[in-house]
Structure formats: structure tokens, C-alpha cells
N, C-alpha and C positions, 0 to 999 in steps of 0.2 A: 330358796336362798337362806331362809332363817335357819334351816338345819345345818347348812354349811357354816353359817355364822357360829352356831353352837359348837360344831366340831372344832373350829379354830380356837375355841376357848378351852379345848381339852388338851392337856399335856401330851397324852399318849398319841393323839392324832397328829400333832405337830412332829413328835418324835418319829412316828411311822412314816410321814411324808419325807422327812429328812433321811431316814434309814433306807427307804426304797430308792430314793434319788441317788443316795451314795452308792448303793449296790449296782444300780444300772450304769451310773457314770464310771464306776470302777471297772466293771467288765468291759465297757466300751473303750476306756483308756488303755486297758491291758492289751487289747487286740487291735487297737487303732493303727499301730505301725504296719500291720499286715497288709494294709491297703497299698503299701508301696511295693509289695511283691507282685510278680506278673500274674499270679493266679487269683488276684482279688478283683472281682468283676466291678464295673462301674456302678451297677445297681447296689451292690453291697457297700461300696464306698459312699454313695449318696445317702443310703439309709443310716450309715454311721454318723455322717455329718449332721443329718437332720435330728438324730437322737441327742447329740450334744447340744444343738441349738434349742430344741424344745425343752429339755430338762433344765439347762441353765437359764433359759428364758422364764420358765415357770418359777424357779427358785428366786429369780430377780423380782418377779411380780409378787410372790408370796411375802416378801419383805414389806411391801406397802399394804398388803391386805391385813397383815398382823398389826401394823401400825394403826390402821383404821378398821377395826373389826365390824363396824356397822356399815360397811360399803354396800353399794348397789351393784346390780349385775353389770350395768354399763361401766362402772368404775373398775370392776374386776376384769372385764374384757379389754378395757383401755390399757391397763397396766400389763396384762398378759401380752397384748400386741406390742407394747413398747419394749417389754423384756425380750421377746423373741426377735423382734426387728433389730434391736440394739446388739444382741448377741450375734445374730447372723451377720450383721454389717462388720463387726470387729473380727469375727471368726474367718469369714471369707477374705476380707482385706488382708489380714495377717497371712493367711495361706498363700494368696497370690503374690504378695510382696516378698515373703520369705523364700518362696520357691524360685523366684527370679534371682535373688541375691545369694542364697545358700543352697546346699544340697538337700535332698529329701529328708535326711536324718535330722539336721538342724531345724528345718521347718516343722517337721513332725513334733518334735519335743517342745518347741516353743509354743506351738498351738495347744499341745496338751497342758503345758504349764499355765496358759491363759485360762483354759477350761477349769482346771483345778483351783486356781486362785479365785476365780469368780464364784465358784461353788462354795468354797470355804468362806469367802467374804459374805455371801448371802446367808449362810448358816449363822455366822457370828452376829450379823445384823438382826436376823430373826430372833436369836436368843436374847439380844439386848432388849428388843421390844417386849419379849415375853417376861424378862426380868422386871421390866418397868411395871408390869401388871402383877408382879409377885409370883410368877410361875417359873420356878428355877429348876426343879426336878432333874430330868436327864438331858436337858437341852445342851448344857455346856459339855457333857460327855460326848454327845453326837458331834459337836464341832471338833473336839480333839480327835475323835476316832476318824472323822472324815479327812482331817489333815494327814494323819498317819496313813490312812488307806490310800489317799491319792499319791502321796510320796512313794509308797510301796509299789503302787501300780505303775508309776512312771519308771521306777527303777527296774521292775520286772519287764516292762515293755521294751527296755533297752535290749533285752535278750531276744527280741523279735527282729532286731537288726540283722543284716547279713553276717552270718557266722555264729549268732547266738543260739543257745540250746532250744529256745522256743521257736526260733526261725526254722530249725531243722524238723520241727513237728509238721510244718506246712510245706517245706521244700527240702527234699533229701539231699544232704551233702556228704554223709558218711556212706558212700556207695561202694558196694563190693561187686565183683564180676566172677562168674563161674569160670573155672579153669577149662581151657580148650586146647586141643592138639593142633599141630601144624596143618594137618589135613582138614580139620574143622574150620580153621581160620583162613585158609587159602581161597583166592578167587577161583571159582569153579566154572565149568562150561554152563551149568544151570544159571549161575549168577549173570553171566554174559548174555545168555539167551533171554532171560527175564528182562534185563535192562534194554536190550535191543528191541524186543517186542513192544515194551512200554514206550520207548522212544519213537518207534515207527508209528504206533497207533495214536499217540497223544501229541506228538510234535510234528512229524514229517507229513503224515497222510490224513490227519484228523479233519481239517477243513475240506479237503477234496472229497472225503467220504461222508461229509455232512454231520460230523460229530464235533462236540465241543473240544477244542484243543486244550493243551496244558497251560496256555497263556490266554489272556483276555484283556480287553480295553473297551471303552465306550466312546462313541462319537455322537455328539448331540444327545447324550443320554441313552443311546441305543448300543447295547453290548455286541461285540463281535459274535459271541456264542449264541446270541438271539437273532442274528441277521446273517447267518452263514451264506445264504443264497445271494447276498449282495456282493460277495467277494469272489473274485476269480483267482484261482491259484495256478502258479507256474513255478518252475524251478530255474534258478540261476546256475552258474557254473560251479561244479563241485570242486573241492580242493582237498588235498591229502596232506597229513602230517606224518612224521615218523611213527607216531603211535596213535593216530586218529584219522578219521575220515569226515570231511566237512561237507555240509549241504546248505545251499541257500534257497529259502522258500520265499516266494514273492506273492503277496496277496494284494489285489487292487480293487478298490471300490470306486468305480468310475463316476457314480453319482456324487459321492463326497469328494472326489479327486484327492484321495488319500491312499498312499501305498504303505503297506506293512511289509518289512523285510525281516525274516528270521534267519540269523546265521547260527547254524547248529553243527555240533561236532559229536561224534561217538568215539569213545576210547575203549577199545576191546580189552586191553590189559587190565584195567581197573573196573570194568563193567560200569562205565560212567558216561552220561550224556550231558552236554552243556549247550546252552543257547542264549542269545541276546536278541531282543526285538527292537526294531527301529521303525519309527513312524515319520512319514514325510508327506508334506503337502505338494502334490504334483500339479496343482491347479493354478489359477491366476487371481484368486481372491482368498481371503482368510477362510480357514476351514471351520467346521463345527467344533465345539469345545471338546477337547480330549480329557477324559477323566477315567478313574478306576483302571489305571494302566498297570496291569499285573503280569509280569513275565511268567509267574507261576500262580496258577489258580486251579487246583486239581485235587484229586483224591488218590491215595495209595492203598493198596490192599494189605493193610497191616491190622491184624486182629489184636484187640486189647492193647493199643499202642502206648508206650511210654516215650516221653520226650527227654532227651539228654541235651542240656544246653550249658553254656559257660558264661560266667561274668567276664566283663572286659577289664580294662585297666583304669582304676579310679584312685590311684595313690593309696591303696589299702593293702594290708598284709594278706588279704584273701583274694587278690587279683587273680583272675582266670580260674576261680573255683568252679568245679563241675557240680551241676545239680541235676536231679531227675524228678520228673513229675508224671503221673498218669495223665494222659490227655483227656480232659472232660468232654462231654457232649456240647457244652456251650463254648463259645469262641474265647480263646485266650490270645492276648497280644503281647509280643515282645518287640521292642524297637530301640532305637538309639536316640540320644538327645544332644543338643548343642552343635550338631553338624559333623562330629567326628565319629567315624564308623563304629569303633569298638570301645567307646567310652563307658557304655553301660553293659552291653552283652557282645560276645563275639557273634558275627553273622554266620554261624555254622551250627547245624542241628543234626542229631542222630535220632531217628524215630525207629524204635525197636518194638516189634510185635511178636506174638507167639508163633507166627508163621513166617518170620523174616522181617527185614527192615530196609530203610533207605537212609542215606545221609544227604542233607541238603546244604549247599553252600551258596552264599551271596557274594557277588563281586560288585560292590558299589561303595565308593569312597566318599559318601555323604550320608544323608539320613535315610534309613530303610525301615520297613515295618514288616513283621511276619505274624500271621494269624494261624492258630491251630485249633482244631476241634475234632471230634471223633464220632460224628453222626453216621457217617458211611465210610468206615475204614479210618484212615488218617487224612483229614482235610487240611490242606496247606495253601495259604495265599501270601504272596510276597510281592513287594513293590517299593518304589521310592515313597517315602513317608507322605509327602505332599506333592501332588502334581495335577494341575487343572488349568486349562486354557486352550485357546485356539492356536493353530499353526499358520504362520504367514506364508505366502507363496514361496516355494523352494525350501522352507525351513524343515529341519529334521531334529528329532529328539530320540533318545535311546533309553532302554530299560536297564536295570541292573542285570549283570550276568547271573545265570542260574546254573547250578551244577547238581546233578542227581546221580548218586551211586546206589546200586541195588545189592543186597546180600541175603543169602538164605541162612536159616538157622536162627536161634534165639539169642546168640551172644553178640551184644553191641560192639565188643572189641573188634570183631571182624569189620564192622562198618568204620570204626575209627581208623584202623590201619589202612583200609582201602583209601580213605580220604587223605591220610598222610602221604600215601604213595602218589596220589594224583597231584597233590601240591608240589611234591618233590620233582615229579616228572615235568611239571610246567615251568620250572626254573632252568635257566642256562646251566650247563654242566659245571662251570667254574665255582658256583656257589657251594657245591658239595666238597670242595677242596680246601675250605678255610679251616684255620686252626685257632691261633692265639693272637690277641691284640694287646699291645702295650699302650696304656693310656698316657699320653704325653702332657696332658693338662689343658686347662681352659681358663679364660679370663674370670677372675673371682675365686679361683681355687686357692685353698690355704697354702698348698705347696706348689710354688711356681718354678721350682728348680729346673724342671725339664721343659719349660716352655721357651720357645725361641730357638734360633739356630745353634747357639752354643749349648743350650740346655739339651737339645737333641743329641748332640755329639757326646755329652756327658752320659746321657742315658744309654746310648749304644756302647760306649766304652765300658760301662758297668756290666752290661750283658756279655760283652766279649771277655772281660776279665774273669767272669764266672763260667765261661764256656756255655753260655745259655742263648747265644744269638740265634741258633737254629730253632729255638722254641717260638720265635716271634715271626708272624707273617706280616703284620701291619703295625704302624705307629699311628695313634689316634690323636688328632688335633681338633679339639672341640671349640665351642663358641669363644670368640674374643680375639681371634688372630687378625681381625680387620679393624681394630680400634685405633684408627689413624689419629683421631683428635685426643686420645688419651683420657677419655671420660671414665674408663673403668666400669662401664655398664653395657654389657653386650646386648641386652634386650633393647636398648634405645638406639644402638648404633648399627644394628644389622641391616643389610639391604644393599650396601654399596660395594662390599667385597674388595676393598682396597687393602692390601697387606700392610700391617703395622710396621713401619720402617725402624722403630726403636728395637724391636725384638728380632725382626727379620731384615737386617740392613741389605742383604743381597737377594731379598725376595724369598717366597716359599719354594720357588723352583730349585734354588740352591739346596734347600733341605730335602726335597723329594729326590733330587739327583743323588745326594749323599745316601739317602735311604736305599735307593735302587742299587747303588754300588754294593750295599750290604745284603741285597736280595730281600729287602723289606718294602712293602707298599705303603702308601700314605692314605689315611682316612681323613677327610676334611669336612668340617661341619658347615652347612648352609641352611638358610631359612628364607627361601625366595618369595613366599606368599605373604607373610606378615610384614607390613611396611610401617615402621614408626615415623611419625611426622618430623623427627629430628634427623632423619637420614637424607642424603642428597637425592636418592632415587625417588623419594616422595614427591619432590618438585616435578620430576619428569612424569610421574604417574598422574599428578594433579593437573598439569598443563594439557595432557592428552586425554583426560577423562578415563583413565585406566584403573581407577581405584574404586573399590566398594567401601561405603562409609559405615561407621558404627552408629548406634542410636545417640550416643553422647560422647563428649570429649573428656579426656582425663587431664588433671592438673599437671602431672609429671610429664607424660607424653602420651599421645594417642596413636593406637594401632589402626591402620587401614589394611584392606585386603586387596592384593593385586588380582585383577580380574582375569583369571585364566580362561574364562569363557569368551573373552574378546580376542579375536584372532590377531590383531595388531599388538595388543598387550602381551599375548602369549609369545608371539614371534620375538618381540623385543627381549623378554625375559629369558627365553630358552637360548637365544644367541648370546645374551649377556652371561649366563651361567656357563654355557659351553666354552666361551672364551676364557673364563676364569679357570675352568677345569684344565684346559690345555695350558694356560699360562703357568699354573701352579704344579703341573705334573701329578694330578690327582688320580689315584687308582680306585678309590672307594668313595663314592659321593654320598655323604651323610646328610639327608634332608630331614629337617625338623619342621614342626607345624604347631607352634605354641599359641594357638588362637582358636576360639570357638566360632566357626564361620556362619552358623545358622542365621544370626541377626543380620549379618552383612548380605547374605543371600536374599533374605526377605526384603531388605531395603533395595537390593538390586531388582527384585521382581517389580517393586513399586516404581523405581526410577528409570529402569531400562526396558522392561517387558510389559508395560501397560497393565501392571497388576496381575499378570498371569502367574499363578502360584507354582513355585518349584522350578520355573524355567531357568532362572539364574543359576540355581544349583546344578541343574541338569547340564547346562552348557559348560559350567565351571569344571565339573567332574570329568566330562569328556575331554576338555582342554588339558586337565591335569595329566591324563594318560598320554595325550599327544606330546606334552612337554617332556615327560620322562622317556618316552620312546625315542624322541629326537636326540636326547643326550646319549643314549646307548648307540643309536645309529651313527652319531658323529664321533663317538669314542668307543670303538669296538673293544669288548672285554671289560668295560666299566661295570663295576658293581655298585648297587644302590642300597643304602640303609634307610629304612622307614621308621622314623622315631615318633613324631607327633606327641610330645610330652610323655614319652614312654608308653608305647604300645596302644595308642588310641586311634590308629588308622589301619587296622588289620582287616583285610577282606580279600577275596579271591583275586580281584584285579591287581591289588597292590602286592599280593603274595607271589604273583608270577612275574613281577618286575623288581622285587626287593625282598630283603629280610629285615626283621626287627632286631637290631643290635642292642637296643636299650628298651626292654619290654615293659618296664614299669618304673615310674619316678619314685616309687617307694624305696628304691635302692639308693636314692640320693642322700639319705640321712641314716646315721648310725643308730637305728632303732634296736632295742634289746632283742627283738625277735626277727632281726633281718635274715639270719641264716635260715630260720624256719620259713620265712616268707619266700626266700629263693627256692627252697624245696617245693613249696606250694605252687609257685609259678611254673617250675619245671614239670611238676606232676600234672597240672591242669592244662597248660598250653601245649604240651607234647602230645596230647590226645588228638590235636588238630594239625599242628605244624611240626615238621621235622627239624626246622632250623630256627633258632632264636638264641639270644645271648643274655646272660645275667652277670653283672659285676658287683664286687663288694670291696670297697676301698679300706675296710676296717678288719680284714681277715687276720685272726690272731693264732689260730691253731688248725689242726687237721680237720676237725669237725666243720669249721668255717670254710676251709678250702673245698672240701668235698661237697658242701651244700650248694655250691654253684657250678658243679660239674654239669656239662651239657654238650650239645653239638658244637658250640662256639664258647670260648672262654675269654674273658677280658682281665688282664693282669695289670694292676697299678704299680708304679715304681716304688710305692711305699712297701710293697712286699720285699723288694730287694734290700731296702734300708733296714727292715726289722727282722726278716727271717729268710735269708738266702737259702739255707739248707732245706727249709720247708718248701720254698718255691721250687727248688730243684726236684724234690721228691714228688711234688704235686704235678709238675709238667711231665715228669717221667711216667707217672701213672696215667696221665691223660693221653700220652702217646700210645699207650697200650690199648686203650678202650675207645678212643675218639670215633672210630669207624662204626661202632655199634649204635651210636645215637641216631644214625640215619636209617636204621632198619626198623623193625617193628617195635612197638611200645606197649607194655602191659603193666598197669598199676596192680601191685600184688596185695596192697592193703588199702583201706580208706585213708583219706588225708584231710585233716582239719588243722587249725592252728593250736590245738591242744598241746601243751608241753609234756603231757603224760603219754603221748602216742609214740609208737614205733612205725615209721613210714618206710615202705619198700617199693621200688620200681624196677622193672626189667626192660632192658633194651637189647635187641638182637634178633636172630632168626633161628631156624631149626638146626643150624650147625654150631653157632657160637654166639656169645653175648655177655652181658654184664648185669649184675643185680646191685643196686644201690640201697643200702639200709641205713636209716637214720634213727638212732635211739635218742630221744630228746631228754631235756634236763630232768624231768620228773618221771620218766618212764621206769618201769620196774625192771631191775636187772634179772638176768636169767635166760633160760632157753626160749627161743622164738622159732617157729616153724613157718616156712614160706614155700608155697606151691608155685611152680613155674608154669609158663604158658608157651604154646607154639612149638613144642618139641615133637620129634618123631617117637611114637610110643615104643617102637622096637629098637631105637637107637640107644647107645650107651654114652654117658656124659661124665666128664671129670670136672669137679668144682674145686677151685682154689681161691684163696684170698688174693688180692692184688700184690701182697707181699710174698706170695708163693706157698703159704701154708695150706695143706690139704684140708678140704672141708668134707667131701664125700665123693664117691663114685657110684652112680645109680643109672638105671635105665630111664628112658624118657617117660615111660608109663609110671614108674615109681615117683619120679620128681613131680609129675603132674598130679598124682593122686595123694602121695604121702608128703612130698616136699623135702626140703632139707632144713637142718637146724643150725642156728647160730646161738652162741652164748653171748648176750649183749650186756654192755655196761652203760650207765647214764652218760648222756652227752658224748656219744661216740658214733662215728660214721664208719660203715663197713663197705668195702667194694669186693664183690665176689664175681670171678670170671668163670664161665662154663664153656666147655668145648666138647664137641662130639668126637668119640674115638674112631 
């Protein structure tokens, strides 16, 4: 102890302690945000947290040791304990509280700021005590350097956020794809055979043959895969689709009185198999506890696999950004938060190996979890994020839907396009015939000129006067048409769906009838699940016990959640909405979902399901599908838009019932980079979905117009007010190329939000298609070359700009190997059409 006392009297030793502490903390602070990436393991995260706590705790204790240099060992340990304990308490409290209130980014940098502030405060305090003893030397310099160092580290660590350049060191987002021909990317007989063999061996016949199936669950802690002999397998009635063959597998455990039913389908066209697992208590008493319920728990024969995954919609300019990571041997987890399916990641994955690959899709409109590792090929486990509890007599729960497509070859573009085709095939045909929407307005919009019956007529008159009526398929009426009490606040008054008589004195049916005369459909906004306590329907739900409650109430108004898992509540709501659809003549039912349901579901587990985890969510999600299916059954031909605060409820089950007409709320505000964000959304989401929509109310020029080209376009009346000729040109261009967006999709360049980038995308098939090229604000002017995909090597193709100017005529082989060249200018968008001769 005396030696340590002496060392503390030495200037250099104190400086050394501070410098070492500063370096370690700086490094930790620099990479701390990486813990919020999916490839940051829990062990690494915990180690980082402990490093912060120990070092800051030591610096805290050192202040008191320098103040009293003749301390005893007990005194030293006491202050070390106090320092570490105090730092840990504040650190973890901040982390927990901030993560509940703010997103990960805000929480991360607030915690970092606390760590830095405490360290600098300790350095300054230590220096003051040293000055008091006449030891001034380099101590003050260390304090200044530490402050500069920590500020620099925090600034640099911002680049580890989604989209930052340091982020890309850990998770690739500047992804390129090898060029491939039509023959290389087409679904082959080998693809179909591989998928069918895997499906038969791992789904249909596995249990009967005594092998672990592709799905698994545990009863009373005993897994199906470990107790196969306890389950008797039989087959239910098979069923066929136009493009698929269905099989029902029944597994019965007589001892547990639990029946597992697997409804599976194989689709030959896209080499895809899908299945859902149902568990039912067929006994007369509560079952054993169900846990580890995974509809997918298997391995795929993919050598050196890479995982392609996309971010979801988080109100960011990088929504739906694609990323790629090599799958490590340790387990990596991707999941969603707050209860909405695609708020963090899309529930779609492309696993590409050197010997082929698979795409995996999840159909679950709640919280899901997917785990990946590569110990034996590509290991994948998927299920509802939280589910554990017994089944009551006669009770049934279901798993998420699982879809697996197989493809040969090394090019993941083959997997993406197979997935797109399966999504398109699962939708009713009328979804592929949509074109253009005219946004008629919403409560709270700055321009209310076209809201109301008279406003609608003015809007149509403008289109007719400009000979543009044929460009519009639907008129879009968003939130606020029901504001009977005139509160001017759609969020607080939704739920009753009574038409506002001030703006619609003859009802909305008069408006829809008028639109139908003009061969235009009506899109009408609803939000049936979020129930504000200022609405009339709130009382109905409250009196019947049909509402799920939040953790706390709000001063302004409190949102409740209509319990879709309660059959009586579901019946009331579906009949209520069905009546409104019929009464108002709705053609396109637009359903929003501006609420994070996870807290409500957890409270429902506690209040309605005896604390059985995930049961409220499971019943709710199943009820949601029943609700939507009923609306379509009662209104043949009805189309459904899936909004959820802009693209936050995208999954396979919703994608076979609806399309996202508003894929990101980032488009609600006129950000300087909105056009580039629209490009990014199209680039990323088109890898998975053939149909989605992007709107931009602030379009000013051709670059803006073309930035939101896609399978569906939404045009605001402000276009007509400001640039009628531009609108005419834009819609004429769109008519020429709209069909190509439902065909194959090939990214031709990487895509980030850099304003120096030139981004190119190709939509089409081996016969014809379109290439969109966006040369951004700070891109270099000059010649750029783009290689095409999916052509026939021996075919001959003519390329022209959308304006008709010749670009080139080349063979398919030359276009795929050498490409074609454009001379680009800054902030200019180009549309090039190719057609085979």
C-alpha cells in the first residue's frame, strides 16, 4: 500500500492513469453504437457496459484517493465500490428509461454523454486536488485532451448509426450484384425438384420417418423433435390451388391431449413451400406449458452463407435499406419491436451460398424473431417473439406463416425475383391493374381546397379541363372525413366513422357515386383498432370489456386498442366497418394502425390470459386476419391498403391481403433529400414486394417526378396548380412503362443516401423493360456505364430514352457484359426503355 501511496504522489503516474483511462474509454465510446446492430452479440454488449462502469467507477474513486493520499486499503476498496456501484446505477437506469422513451440512437448518445461528462468531471477534480499539493505539470493538459477526445469520439460514433460510413464497415449496404442472364435467373426444374424434396423430407414426412421436422415446439419442456415417438401422424384432406397443392398433416399426442396441425402448400411455379402450424388442446383440462414454438427450426445446405436483409420503416431517409452480412457460426438475432411487424426489419430474408440459396418469408402481423447461424450450413429459427403458456380445453393457437423458396446458383437476384413473383401470385388479380391515385386531402392538410363534396367536383373538373381524367384510377380521402364535432383533430376523433355533414352534406355516398360516374374509385381512410377515449365507440368497447388498456393515460387523450382477439369484439367491429364501406361506396379500404400494440398485448396477457405470455398477441393477430377476410368476403372486389404509420405492418400474411399505398411516413415532410429517399425506398422495397406506392406533395421538376416512379403513383392536386404540363408529361411517361414494374427487378448500382451517387434500377423481363437512372446533386457529370440483367444472350435489343432518343442497339450478351453508356448531368433523372427486336 505504501508503494501505491508513493505512486499517487508522482505526476507521471497520475497522468498515465488518466491517459490510459482516456484511451480505453475513447475506444469504447467510438464503437459503443455498434451494439445496436444485429451482429453485436449479448456478450460483447455486456463487456462494453462493464468496461464503461469499471473505468468511470475507478476514476470516481481516484478523486477521493488523491484528496487523501494516506488512505488505507479499506478506504480504497470502499470508494472503489461506491464509484462502481454509483456509476452502474446511473448507467443502467439511464439506459432502461431512455430506451423506453426514445429510440436506440437517442438512448445511445445520451448514455455516451453521461459517460464522457463523468470522466471529464473526475479528471478535473483530480487535477484540482493535485494543484492543491503544488503538482500542476501535465494534469490540466490531460483534462483538455480528454474533453476534446470524448467529443470527437461521440461525433465519430454517430457514423456508426444506420447509414454512416463506419456503420458500413460492420454491415454492408453498398451492395453490388453480378450480372446474370435470363436463363441463369429463371426458375428451373432443378430448383423445383430441390424445393419439393426438401419440403417432403422436412415438412410432410419427417415425423412419420422419425426425423426432426422443419418446425418444432415444446410441451412441458419436452421438444417435439426429442419425443417423436409420442406423436401419431395422419393426413387430413388435401386441397389444391390454381398454382399450388396443399396438404394437412395431423400430429396427435394422446398422452398430452394436444394436436398439432400443419397446413402446408407447395407452389411449383416459384419452387416455394409454405406452412403454418396450429396447436390445439383436445383434452378436458389445461395442457402442459407450450414454449419454444418455432414454425421454422432447421438447416439449409448453403455453403459459406451470406444473409441479405432489409430495414423496415422508421421514418428515416434510409427506410428499407438492404444490407448483407456473412452469417457467423454464433447465433445472430433479428426481430421487431413495439408490436408492429416491419418497424425495425422486414420479415424477409435471402440466404445466399456458394452452392445456391433460399429465401425465407414470415407471415405474422405482430412481433417475430429470427435467429441465424452457420455451424451446419445455414441454421434458421423463426417464431413469435414471445409465446409461453398452457392451452385451455379446446383452445388453439397458431404459428407465423413460413415461406421457403429454393434457388440454384450464386446470384441472390434469382432468389429476390422468385420471392417477388410469389408475393404477386398470392394477391387477387385486380391489384395488378392499379395505376394512379389523386390525393383529395385530409383533415389538417394545409390545402383543403379539394376536401368535401364540392372540392371533389372542383378536382375532377380540373382533370377534365386538362384532358387528364383518364390518368386517375382512384380519389384518395384520408383522415378527417368523420370529424362530426368539428374538433379538427383526426387522431382524437377516429373510431366512430360518422361522415362530417359540414363538408359532405349529402354523405360520402354522393361523392363516391359521382366518382363512379367518372370511372374513378374511392379510397377511404379508416383506423379501426386504435380507440381514443374521446370517441363514442370507446364507451361501447369499455362497457363490453372489448378494449386493451395502455400502461398509463395521456393528458390530451388516451388511446386504447380494440381487442381483435375477442370474437364478440371482432364481430362488432367487422360488421361496423363493413356497414360503413357499403354506406359510403368505398372501393379501396385504407387501414391505418398508428399505435404500438406490444404494451397493450402484454397487459392483455395479464388481464385476460392468466399471465400466459404472447397469448393476447396470438389471438389478436389471428383475429386481424379474420377481420380483413370478412371485409373482402362481404365486399367482392374490395382492395385493401396496409398503412400502419407508413409501412410498419408489412409481412407475408398482410401482403396477400393488401398493398402498402403509403410505405414510409418520411414522405410526410418536405425534407431536402425527399426525392433521394423515395429512390432509396423503391430500390430497397422492390427487392421483396412488386407493389408499393410513394408520394411527394412537393414535386417541383422532372427529377422529383421521376424519383417516385414505381408500380403505383400518387399525385397531389398541387401538381396541377403548379405544373400542369409537367404532370401531363409525367403521366404520359408512366403509361409507357407502368407494366414493367410488376416484372423482374435488378439493382444495377449500389444505393445509399450519398448525394454524390448515381443510382440505377432495372425493371422488366427478357423481352422488354425500363432502366431508371438518378444522377444526384453532387454526382460527377460525364459518361456512366450500366450493365443489364435478365436478357437473352442471343437476343438483340434496342434502347431509347423515354423521349424517343436512340441510346444504342446491342445484343443481350453485349448489354450484360459491356453495358450501355449514358452521359449524365447533375440532379437529372433518366428513363431508358429497352425492347427486344
